C-alpha positions as CSV (number, residue, x, y, z in Angstrom):
1,X,3.5,-0.7,-13.5
2,X,6.9,-0.1,-12.2
3,X,8.2,-2.1,-9.2
4,X,8.7,-0.2,-6.0
5,X,10.7,-0.7,-2.8
6,X,8.6,-1.3,0.3
7,X,9.6,0.3,3.5
8,X,11.1,-2.0,6.1
9,X,8.4,-3.4,8.6
10,X,10.6,-2.1,11.5
11,X,13.3,0.4,12.2
12,X,16.8,0.0,10.9
13,X,18.1,-0.6,14.4
14,X,15.4,-3.1,15.4
15,X,17.5,-6.1,14.8
16,X,20.5,-5.0,16.8
17,X,22.9,-6.3,18.2
18,X,22.6,-9.2,15.8
19,X,22.3,-7.1,12.6
20,X,23.6,-3.6,13.0
21,X,21.7,-0.4,11.9
22,X,24.0,0.8,9.3
23,X,24.1,-2.6,7.5
24,X,20.2,-2.6,7.5
25,X,20.2,1.0,6.1
26,X,22.7,0.4,3.3
27,X,21.2,-3.1,2.5
28,X,17.7,-1.9,2.2
29,X,17.9,1.7,0.9
30,X,21.0,1.3,-1.4
31,X,21.3,-2.4,-2.5
32,X,17.7,-3.4,-2.7
33,X,16.8,0.0,-4.3
34,X,19.3,-0.6,-6.9
35,X,17.8,-4.1,-7.7
36,X,14.4,-2.3,-8.1
37,X,15.7,0.5,-10.3
38,X,17.6,-1.8,-12.5
39,X,14.8,-4.2,-12.8
40,X,12.4,-1.5,-13.9
41,X,15.0,-0.4,-16.5
42,X,15.4,-4.0,-17.8
43,X,11.8,-4.6,-18.3
44,X,10.8,-1.2,-19.6
45,X,8.5,-1.5,-22.6
46,X,8.2,-5.2,-22.4
47,X,5.3,-7.4,-21.4
48,X,7.1,-8.1,-18.1
49,X,6.0,-4.7,-16.9
50,X,2.4,-6.1,-16.5
51,X,3.6,-9.2,-14.5
52,X,4.1,-9.9,-10.8
53,X,7.6,-10.3,-9.7
54,X,6.6,-14.0,-8.8
55,X,5.4,-14.6,-12.4
56,X,8.8,-13.1,-13.8
57,X,11.0,-15.3,-11.6
58,X,9.0,-18.5,-12.2
59,X,9.8,-18.0,-15.9
60,X,13.3,-16.5,-15.6
61,X,14.7,-18.5,-18.4
62,X,12.8,-16.4,-20.8
63,X,14.7,-13.2,-19.7
64,X,18.0,-11.6,-20.1
65,X,20.7,-11.7,-17.3
66,X,19.7,-8.1,-16.1
67,X,16.1,-9.4,-15.4
68,X,17.5,-12.6,-13.7
69,X,19.9,-10.7,-11.4
70,X,17.7,-7.7,-10.5
71,X,14.3,-9.6,-10.5
72,X,16.0,-12.2,-8.2
73,X,17.4,-9.5,-6.0
74,X,14.0,-7.8,-5.7
75,X,12.1,-10.9,-5.0
76,X,14.7,-12.4,-2.6
77,X,15.1,-9.2,-0.5
78,X,11.4,-8.6,-0.4
79,X,11.0,-12.0,1.3
80,X,14.2,-11.6,3.5
81,X,12.9,-8.4,5.2
82,X,9.6,-10.0,6.2
83,X,11.0,-13.0,7.9
84,X,13.2,-11.0,10.2
85,X,12.0,-9.5,13.5
86,X,13.2,-8.1,16.8
87,X,10.8,-10.7,18.4
88,X,12.4,-13.5,16.3
89,X,14.5,-16.3,17.6
90,X,11.6,-18.3,19.0
91,X,11.6,-21.8,17.5
92,X,8.6,-22.8,15.3
93,X,5.6,-24.6,16.7
94,X,2.5,-26.3,15.2
95,X,2.4,-27.6,11.7
96,X,5.7,-26.1,10.7
97,X,7.5,-27.7,13.7
98,X,5.9,-31.0,12.9
99,X,7.0,-30.8,9.2
100,X,10.6,-29.8,10.2
101,X,10.8,-32.8,12.5
102,X,9.6,-35.0,9.8
103,X,12.0,-33.6,7.2
104,X,15.2,-33.1,9.2
105,X,14.8,-34.9,12.6
106,X,14.8,-31.8,14.6
107,X,14.9,-28.0,14.6
108,X,18.5,-28.0,15.5
109,X,19.3,-30.2,12.5
110,X,17.4,-27.8,10.2
111,X,19.5,-25.0,11.7
112,X,22.7,-26.8,11.1
113,X,21.6,-27.6,7.5
114,X,20.8,-24.0,6.7
115,X,24.0,-22.7,8.3
116,X,26.0,-25.2,6.2
117,X,24.2,-24.3,3.0
118,X,25.0,-20.6,3.7
119,X,28.6,-21.2,4.9
120,X,29.6,-23.4,1.9
121,X,28.0,-21.2,-0.8
122,X,31.0,-20.1,-2.7
123,X,31.0,-16.5,-3.4
124,X,27.6,-14.6,-3.1
125,X,24.2,-16.2,-2.7
126,X,21.4,-17.4,-0.5
127,X,20.4,-20.3,1.7
128,X,16.9,-21.5,1.5
129,X,14.1,-23.4,3.2
130,X,11.5,-24.2,0.6
131,X,8.4,-26.3,0.0
132,X,8.7,-28.8,-2.9
133,X,5.9,-29.6,-5.3
134,X,4.9,-32.5,-3.2
135,X,4.7,-30.4,-0.1
136,X,8.0,-31.5,1.6
137,X,10.5,-29.1,3.2
138,X,13.9,-28.8,1.6
139,X,17.1,-26.9,2.3
140,X,19.2,-25.7,-0.6
141,X,21.5,-22.7,-1.7
142,X,21.6,-20.7,-4.8
143,X,24.3,-18.5,-6.4
144,X,24.0,-14.7,-6.7
145,X,20.4,-13.7,-6.7
146,X,18.7,-16.9,-7.9
147,X,16.1,-18.6,-5.8
148,X,14.2,-21.9,-5.8
149,X,11.2,-20.4,-7.8
150,X,13.4,-20.1,-10.9
151,X,12.4,-22.5,-13.6
152,X,16.2,-23.2,-13.9
153,X,16.9,-23.8,-10.2
154,X,18.7,-27.0,-9.3
155,X,16.3,-27.5,-6.4
156,X,12.8,-26.1,-7.1
157,X,10.3,-25.1,-4.7
158,X,8.3,-22.2,-3.0
159,X,10.8,-20.3,-0.7
160,X,9.5,-19.8,2.8
161,X,12.8,-18.7,4.4
162,X,15.8,-17.1,2.7
163,X,19.2,-16.2,4.3
164,X,21.2,-13.6,2.3
165,X,24.9,-14.5,2.4
166,X,26.1,-11.8,0.1
167,X,28.9,-9.8,1.9
168,X,26.7,-6.6,2.0
169,X,24.5,-8.5,4.3
170,X,27.0,-8.9,7.1
171,X,30.5,-7.5,6.3
172,X,30.3,-4.3,8.3
173,X,29.8,-6.2,11.5
174,X,31.2,-9.7,10.9
175,X,33.9,-9.0,8.3
176,X,34.9,-12.4,6.8
177,X,33.2,-14.4,9.5
178,X,30.1,-15.6,7.6
179,X,29.5,-18.5,10.1
180,X,29.3,-16.0,13.0
181,X,26.6,-14.1,11.0
182,X,24.8,-17.4,10.2
183,X,24.7,-18.1,13.9
184,X,23.4,-14.6,15.0
185,X,20.7,-14.4,12.4
186,X,18.7,-17.2,14.0
187,X,18.1,-14.7,16.9
188,X,16.0,-12.5,14.6
189,X,14.3,-15.1,12.3
190,X,10.6,-14.8,12.8
191,X,9.3,-18.3,12.7
192,X,5.6,-17.2,12.9
193,X,6.2,-15.5,9.5
194,X,7.9,-18.5,8.0
195,X,4.9,-20.6,9.3
196,X,2.5,-18.3,7.4
197,X,4.5,-18.9,4.3
198,X,4.6,-22.6,4.8
199,X,0.7,-22.7,5.2
200,X,0.3,-20.8,2.0
201,X,2.9,-22.8,0.1
202,X,1.3,-26.0,1.0
């Protein structure tokens, strides 16, 4: 039961001008495809072939680095594509908005914390909004392709929003200006999708 790369739920140029077409094309078709291909190679002939990607990453300490890097890469990107939309940028409402206010004081404060988590992540990695075991929202960042579902994550939880801060996510358009990318990506984050993930995670 090999893992496969799901098609983007929108056109490569749908997120312009905030994320350019060529970046989306290379990021999805080359980088994410490579994680899928290398994950399939790494788990070939093992019991992990029968598991979901969630089950693999939740028990990542049992697996070699190739599974950690490529399994994380597949899980993280699969989430990332779904929380972006050309109709994004509208702040959250309802239960998620209430939870954000309770955890961070305001949506603007959450945005600041996510941007800071992404900007200060040394090297490659991700900024996350996740739901802790006791149902609270939390912001964290992880190196490389790690995520809060990992059993070895410093801050554990169910991810509902991930922002990719690997250079391949932004370098063609923003070069070394990661904070510029972290500002612009909020124009295409689909908070309705994040709210659906929040409802499921609770």
